[in-house]
Structures are given as C-alpha cells and as structure tokens.
DSSP file (Angstrom, degrees, kcal/mol; ACC not computed):
  #  RESIDUE AA STRUCTURE BP1 BP2  ACC     N-H-->O    O-->H-N    N-H-->O    O-->H-N    TCO  KAPPA ALPHA  PHI   PSI    X-CA   Y-CA   Z-CA
    1    1 A T    >         0   0    0      0, 0.0     3,-1.0     0, 0.0     5,-0.0   0.000 360.0 360.0 360.0 171.8   34.2    5.5    3.9
    2    2 A S  T 3   +     0   0    0      1,-0.3     0, 0.0     3,-0.0     0, 0.0   0.691 360.0  50.1 -72.6 -16.5   37.9    5.1    4.6
    3    3 A D  T 3  S-     0   0    0      1,-0.4    -1,-0.3     0, 0.0     0, 0.0   0.551 123.3 -93.3 -92.6  -9.1   37.2    1.4    5.4
    4    4 A G  S <  S-     0   0    0     -3,-1.0    -1,-0.4     2,-0.0     0, 0.0  -0.841  73.5  -9.7 127.0-166.0   35.2    0.7    2.2
    5    5 A P        -     0   0    0      0, 0.0     2,-0.5     0, 0.0    -3,-0.0  -0.314  57.9-149.1 -70.6 152.7   31.6    0.7    1.2
    6    6 A C        -     0   0    0      2,-0.0     2,-0.5    -5,-0.0    -2,-0.0  -0.984   3.4-148.6-121.4 122.2   29.0    1.1    4.0
    7    7 A L        -     0   0    0     -2,-0.5     2,-0.5     2,-0.0     0, 0.0  -0.815  13.7-165.7 -89.0 129.5   25.4   -0.5    3.7
    8    8 A V        -     0   0    0     -2,-0.5     2,-0.4     0, 0.0    -2,-0.0  -0.975  14.6-137.5-125.2 120.7   22.8    1.6    5.4
    9    9 A E        +     0   0    0     -2,-0.5    -2,-0.0     1,-0.1     0, 0.0  -0.637  22.6 177.8 -77.7 124.1   19.3   -0.1    6.0
   10   10 A M        -     0   0    0     -2,-0.4    -1,-0.1     0, 0.0     0, 0.0   0.585  32.9-134.1-109.2 -11.6   16.6    2.4    5.2
   11   11 A N        +     0   0    0      1,-0.1    -2,-0.1     3,-0.0     0, 0.0   0.864  56.8 141.7  66.1  37.7   13.5    0.3    5.9
   12   12 A C        +     0   0    0      2,-0.0    -1,-0.1     3,-0.0     2,-0.1   0.053  23.7 133.4-101.1  28.1   11.9    1.5    2.6
   13   13 A R        -     0   0    0      1,-0.1     3,-0.1     0, 0.0     2,-0.0  -0.403  65.8 -93.7 -75.3 157.3   10.4   -1.8    1.6
   14   14 A S        -     0   0    0      1,-0.1    -1,-0.1    -2,-0.1     2,-0.1  -0.329  45.4-103.5 -72.7 148.2    6.9   -2.0    0.5
   15   15 A H        -     0   0    0      1,-0.1     4,-0.3    -3,-0.1    -1,-0.1  -0.408  36.2-134.7 -68.0 148.3    4.2   -2.9    3.2
   16   16 A G    >   +     0   0    0      2,-0.1     3,-1.2     1,-0.1     5,-0.4   0.642  62.3 116.5 -76.9-131.2    3.0   -6.5    3.1
   17   17 A W  G >  S-     0   0    0      1,-0.2     3,-2.1     2,-0.2    -1,-0.1   0.735 104.5 -82.4  57.6  26.7   -0.7   -7.7    3.4
   18   18 A D  G 3  S-     0   0    0      1,-0.3    -1,-0.2     2,-0.1    -2,-0.1   0.807  83.9 -58.9  53.4  33.8   -0.3   -9.1   -0.1
   19   19 A G  G X  S+     0   0    0     -3,-1.2     3,-2.1    -4,-0.3    -1,-0.3   0.568  94.9 139.2  78.7   7.0   -1.0   -5.7   -1.6
   20   20 A A  T <  S+     0   0    0     -3,-2.1     4,-0.4     1,-0.3    -3,-0.1   0.744  70.5  53.5 -59.6 -23.4   -4.3   -5.3    0.0
   21   21 A W  T 3> S+     0   0    0     -5,-0.4     4,-2.2     1,-0.2     3,-0.4   0.621  84.3  89.4 -85.1 -14.3   -3.6   -1.6    0.7
   22   22 A V  H <> S+     0   0    0     -3,-2.1     4,-2.4     1,-0.2     5,-0.2   0.926  83.6  52.7 -52.9 -54.7   -2.7   -0.8   -3.0
   23   23 A P  H  > S+     0   0    0      0, 0.0     4,-1.9     0, 0.0    -1,-0.2   0.873 113.0  45.7 -55.2 -36.3   -6.2    0.1   -4.1
   24   24 A L  H  > S+     0   0    0     -4,-0.4     4,-2.2    -3,-0.4    -2,-0.2   0.888 110.6  52.2 -71.8 -35.7   -6.5    2.6   -1.2
   25   25 A A  H  X S+     0   0    0     -4,-2.2     4,-1.8     2,-0.2     7,-0.3   0.884 108.9  50.5 -60.9 -38.5   -3.2    4.0   -1.8
   26   26 A K  H  X>S+     0   0    0     -4,-2.4     5,-2.4     2,-0.2     4,-1.5   0.889 110.6  50.2 -65.1 -43.4   -4.1    4.7   -5.5
   27   27 A M  H  <5S+     0   0    0     -4,-1.9    -1,-0.2    -5,-0.2    -2,-0.2   0.905 110.6  48.9 -60.8 -43.1   -7.3    6.4   -4.4
   28   28 A L  H  <5S+     0   0    0     -4,-2.2    32,-2.6     1,-0.2    33,-0.3   0.857 119.4  37.0 -69.0 -32.5   -5.5    8.6   -1.9
   29   29 A T  H  <5S-     0   0    0     -4,-1.8    -1,-0.2     3,-0.3    -2,-0.2   0.528 114.7-105.6 -95.6  -9.7   -2.9    9.7   -4.4
   30   30 A G  T  <5S-     0   0    0     -4,-1.5    -3,-0.2    -5,-0.1    -4,-0.1   0.660  89.5 -21.2  94.1  15.7   -4.9    9.9   -7.5
   31   31 A G  S   <S+     0   0    0     -5,-2.4     2,-0.3     1,-0.3    -5,-0.2   0.530 108.7  79.6 134.5   3.9   -3.7    6.8   -9.2
   32   32 A Y        -     0   0    0     -6,-0.4    -1,-0.3    -7,-0.3    -3,-0.3  -0.975  41.1-173.0-145.9 158.7   -0.3    5.4   -8.1
   33   33 A A     >  -     0   0    0     -2,-0.3     4,-2.1    -4,-0.1     3,-0.3  -0.925  43.2 -93.2-145.6 164.7    1.2    3.4   -5.2
   34   34 A Q  H  > S+     0   0    0     -2,-0.3     4,-2.9     1,-0.2     5,-0.2   0.839 118.7  52.0 -58.5 -39.9    4.7    2.4   -4.1
   35   35 A P  H  > S+     0   0    0      0, 0.0     4,-2.2     0, 0.0    -1,-0.2   0.946 113.1  44.7 -63.4 -43.5    4.9   -1.0   -5.9
   36   36 A D  H  > S+     0   0    0     -3,-0.3     4,-2.8     1,-0.2    -2,-0.2   0.931 114.5  49.5 -62.7 -41.9    3.9    0.6   -9.3
   37   37 A V  H  X S+     0   0    0     -4,-2.1     4,-2.1     1,-0.2    -1,-0.2   0.898 109.5  53.3 -67.0 -43.9    6.3    3.5   -8.7
   38   38 A A  H  X S+     0   0    0     -4,-2.9     4,-0.5    -5,-0.2    -1,-0.2   0.893 112.4  42.2 -56.9 -43.6    9.1    1.1   -7.8
   39   39 A V  H >X S+     0   0    0     -4,-2.2     4,-2.3     1,-0.2     3,-1.0   0.895 112.9  53.1 -69.1 -40.7    8.7   -0.9  -11.0
   40   40 A A  H 3X S+     0   0    0     -4,-2.8     4,-2.0     1,-0.2     8,-0.4   0.833  99.8  64.1 -66.4 -29.5    8.3    2.2  -13.1
   41   41 A S  H 3< S+     0   0    0     -4,-2.1    -1,-0.2     1,-0.2    -2,-0.2   0.754 116.4  28.6 -61.5 -24.7   11.6    3.6  -11.7
   42   42 A H  H << S+     0   0    0     -3,-1.0    -2,-0.2    -4,-0.5    -1,-0.2   0.700 133.5  26.9-105.4 -28.5   13.4    0.7  -13.3
   43   43 A L  H  < S+     0   0    0     -4,-2.3    -3,-0.2     1,-0.2     2,-0.2   0.604 121.8  36.3-118.0 -12.8   11.4   -0.2  -16.3
   44   44 A D     X  +     0   0    0     -4,-2.0     4,-2.6    -5,-0.3     5,-0.2  -0.657  53.8 177.2-146.8  86.2    9.5    2.9  -17.5
   45   45 A V  H  > S+     0   0    0      1,-0.2     4,-2.0     2,-0.2    -1,-0.1   0.807  83.0  53.5 -65.9 -31.2   11.4    6.1  -17.1
   46   46 A S  H  > S+     0   0    0      2,-0.2     4,-0.8     1,-0.2    -1,-0.2   0.942 111.1  46.7 -66.7 -47.8    8.6    8.2  -18.8
   47   47 A A  H >4 S+     0   0    0      1,-0.2     3,-0.7     2,-0.2     4,-0.4   0.912 112.6  50.1 -62.6 -44.3    5.9    6.8  -16.4
   48   48 A F  H >< S+     0   0    0     -4,-2.6     3,-1.5    -8,-0.4    -1,-0.2   0.895 104.1  57.7 -60.5 -39.2    8.2    7.4  -13.4
   49   49 A A  H 3< S+     0   0    0     -4,-2.0    -1,-0.2     1,-0.3    -2,-0.2   0.760 100.4  60.0 -65.9 -21.7    8.9   11.1  -14.5
   50   50 A K  T << S+     0   0    0     -4,-0.8    -1,-0.3    -3,-0.7    -2,-0.2   0.594  80.4 102.7 -83.1 -11.4    5.1   11.7  -14.3
   51   51 A I  S <  S-     0   0    0     -3,-1.5    -3,-0.0    -4,-0.4    -4,-0.0  -0.622  79.8-118.5 -76.2 128.0    4.9   10.8  -10.5
   52   52 A P        -     0   0    0      0, 0.0    -1,-0.1     0, 0.0    -2,-0.1  -0.222  11.7-126.1 -60.6 150.3    4.7   13.9   -8.4
   53   53 A A  S    S+     0   0    0      2,-0.1     2,-0.3     1,-0.0    -2,-0.0   0.783  94.1  31.2 -64.5 -31.5    7.6   14.6   -5.9
   54   54 A V  S    S-     0   0    0      1,-0.0     3,-0.1     3,-0.0    -1,-0.0  -0.923  93.2 -96.3-131.8 157.6    5.0   14.9   -3.1
   55   55 A Y        -     0   0    0     -2,-0.3   -26,-0.1     1,-0.1     2,-0.1  -0.256  52.8 -94.1 -62.6 152.8    1.5   13.5   -2.2
   56   56 A P        -     0   0    0      0, 0.0    -1,-0.1     0, 0.0     4,-0.1  -0.399  46.0-116.6 -64.0 152.6   -1.5   15.6   -3.2
   57   57 A S  S    S+     0   0    0      1,-0.2     2,-0.1    -3,-0.1     3,-0.0  -0.972 100.6  28.8-139.6 125.1   -2.7   17.8   -0.5
   58   58 A P  S    S-     0   0    0      0, 0.0    -1,-0.2     0, 0.0     0, 0.0   0.612 108.0-112.3 -69.0 164.8   -5.3   17.3    0.5
   59   59 A L        -     0   0    0     -2,-0.1   -30,-0.2     1,-0.1   -31,-0.1  -0.152  19.5-121.8 -55.2 160.5   -5.4   13.6   -0.3
   60   60 A K  S    S-     0   0    0    -32,-2.6     2,-0.3   -33,-0.1   -32,-0.2   0.626  86.6  -1.4 -79.9 -16.4   -7.9   12.6   -3.1
   61   61 A A        -     0   0    0    -33,-0.3     2,-0.3   -37,-0.1    -2,-0.1  -0.953  64.2-126.0-159.3 174.4   -9.8   10.2   -0.7
   62   62 A T        +     0   0    0     -2,-0.3     2,-0.3    -3,-0.0   -35,-0.0  -0.956  36.2 141.0-131.8 157.0  -10.0    8.8    2.7
   63   63 A G        -     0   0    0     -2,-0.3     2,-0.3     2,-0.0    -2,-0.0  -0.978  32.2-132.0-175.1 176.7  -10.1    5.2    3.8
   64   64 A Q        -     0   0    0     -2,-0.3     2,-0.5     2,-0.0    -2,-0.0  -0.951   9.5-144.3-154.1 131.5   -9.1    2.6    6.2
   65   65 A N        -     0   0    0     -2,-0.3     2,-0.5     2,-0.0   -44,-0.1  -0.829  22.1-161.2 -93.5 131.2   -7.7   -0.9    5.9
   66   66 A V        -     0   0    0     -2,-0.5     2,-0.7     2,-0.0    -2,-0.0  -0.949   8.5-158.0-119.7 130.5   -8.9   -3.3    8.5
   67   67 A M        -     0   0    0     -2,-0.5     2,-0.5     2,-0.0    -2,-0.0  -0.894  10.0-155.2-110.0 112.0   -7.3   -6.5    9.5
   68   68 A L        -     0   0    0     -2,-0.7     2,-0.4     2,-0.0    -2,-0.0  -0.747  14.6-173.3 -89.3 125.2   -9.6   -9.0   11.2
   69   69 A V        -     0   0    0     -2,-0.5     2,-0.5     2,-0.0    -2,-0.0  -0.971  12.4-157.0-124.2 130.3   -7.8  -11.5   13.4
   70   70 A S        -     0   0    0     -2,-0.4    -2,-0.0     1,-0.1     0, 0.0  -0.868   6.3-166.5-107.4 134.9   -9.3  -14.5   15.2
   71   71 A F        +     0   0    0     -2,-0.5     2,-0.3     2,-0.1    -1,-0.1   0.191  66.1  83.7 -99.6  20.8   -7.5  -15.9   18.2
   72   72 A F  S    S-     0   0    0      2,-0.0     2,-0.3     0, 0.0    -2,-0.1  -0.875  72.5-129.6-121.8 149.1   -9.5  -19.1   18.2
   73   73 A C        +     0   0    0     -2,-0.3     2,-0.3     2,-0.0    -2,-0.1  -0.665  59.7  69.6 -91.8 153.9   -9.0  -22.3   16.2
   74   74 A G  S    S-     0   0    0     -2,-0.3     2,-0.4     2,-0.0    -2,-0.0  -0.912  81.3 -46.4 141.3-169.1  -11.9  -23.9   14.2
   75   75 A T        -     0   0    0     -2,-0.3     2,-0.6     0, 0.0    -2,-0.0  -0.895  45.2-125.8-105.1 132.5  -14.1  -23.5   11.3
   76   76 A V        +     0   0    0     -2,-0.4     3,-0.1     1,-0.2    -2,-0.0  -0.654  31.6 173.7 -77.9 120.2  -15.8  -20.2   10.4
   77   77 A R        +     0   0    0     -2,-0.6     2,-0.3     1,-0.3    -1,-0.2   0.689  62.4   2.8 -97.3 -22.6  -19.5  -21.0   10.1
   78   78 A S        -     0   0    0      2,-0.1    -1,-0.3     0, 0.0     0, 0.0  -0.990  50.4-148.1-158.8 166.3  -20.9  -17.6    9.7
   79   79 A T    >   -     0   0    0     -2,-0.3     3,-2.0    -3,-0.1     4,-0.5  -0.555  22.5-164.8-139.7  69.4  -19.9  -13.9    9.3
   80   80 A P  T 3  S+     0   0    0      0, 0.0    -2,-0.1     0, 0.0     0, 0.0  -0.342  79.0  14.3 -62.8 133.7  -22.6  -11.8   10.9
   81   81 A G  T 3> S+     0   0    0     -2,-0.1     4,-2.1     3,-0.0     5,-0.2   0.271  94.2 110.8  86.3  -9.7  -22.3   -8.2    9.9
   82   82 A Y  H <> S+     0   0    0     -3,-2.0     4,-2.3     1,-0.2     5,-0.2   0.946  78.6  49.0 -60.8 -49.9  -19.7   -9.1    7.0
   83   83 A D  H  > S+     0   0    0     -4,-0.5     4,-1.3     1,-0.2    -1,-0.2   0.841 110.3  52.5 -62.8 -32.4  -22.3   -8.1    4.2
   84   84 A K  H  > S+     0   0    0      2,-0.2     4,-0.6     1,-0.2    -1,-0.2   0.916 108.7  49.7 -70.0 -39.6  -23.0   -4.8    6.1
   85   85 A M  H >< S+     0   0    0     -4,-2.1     3,-1.0     1,-0.2     4,-0.3   0.873 106.6  54.9 -68.0 -37.9  -19.3   -4.1    6.1
   86   86 A K  H >< S+     0   0    0     -4,-2.3     3,-1.1     1,-0.2    -1,-0.2   0.815 100.9  60.3 -57.5 -34.2  -18.9   -4.8    2.4
   87   87 A Q  H 3< S+     0   0    0     -4,-1.3    -1,-0.2     1,-0.2    -2,-0.2   0.693  90.2  70.8 -67.6 -17.7  -21.6   -2.3    1.8
   88   88 A L  T <<        0   0    0     -3,-1.0    -1,-0.2    -4,-0.6    -2,-0.2   0.711 360.0 360.0 -73.1 -18.0  -19.6    0.5    3.4
   89   89 A S    <         0   0    0     -3,-1.1    -1,-0.2    -4,-0.3    -2,-0.1   0.486 360.0 360.0 -72.0 360.0  -17.1    0.5    0.5
C-alpha cells in the first residue's frame, strides 16, 4: 500500500480439539488433512504437489465428531452407553 505493508487476518488456522478431527478429515478426503498439507507445503514439495486442488466429490466417507461436555463438577463414576457409542465407529 502507499503507507507500507498491510497485514490481513484470514482465519485459516487449523481447527483445535488436539487434532481429534484429523482421522475423519483423512477419511473424507482419501488420505490428507490440513495439518499434513501445511507441513508438506514447507517441507515436502513433491507430497504437496500431489494434493488435489479441490476435495473429492462426493466425499469418500461420512462422519461426525462429537464433543461431550459436562456442566457439573465431580468424579465420573460410570459412562453408561459409552461402549455402545464406541461400537458405532
């Protein structure tokens, strides 16, 4: 710009949740997710070049990440239904 450089925030950072969503993202796209692509863009040019410009359509899988939140303090003594939820994967 005429005043000098201009920094523009794009909000393109990786989603949090300690990467819990990465396995689902890899299933949806056929094997890649944003953190891997970001690293490859800087460290492995040939791997980065293999990433498609657009997601596959239709996506390769379906899925959902669920975040369970408790609004109570205390100790978890049981998790009824948890084993059943794990069998859904």
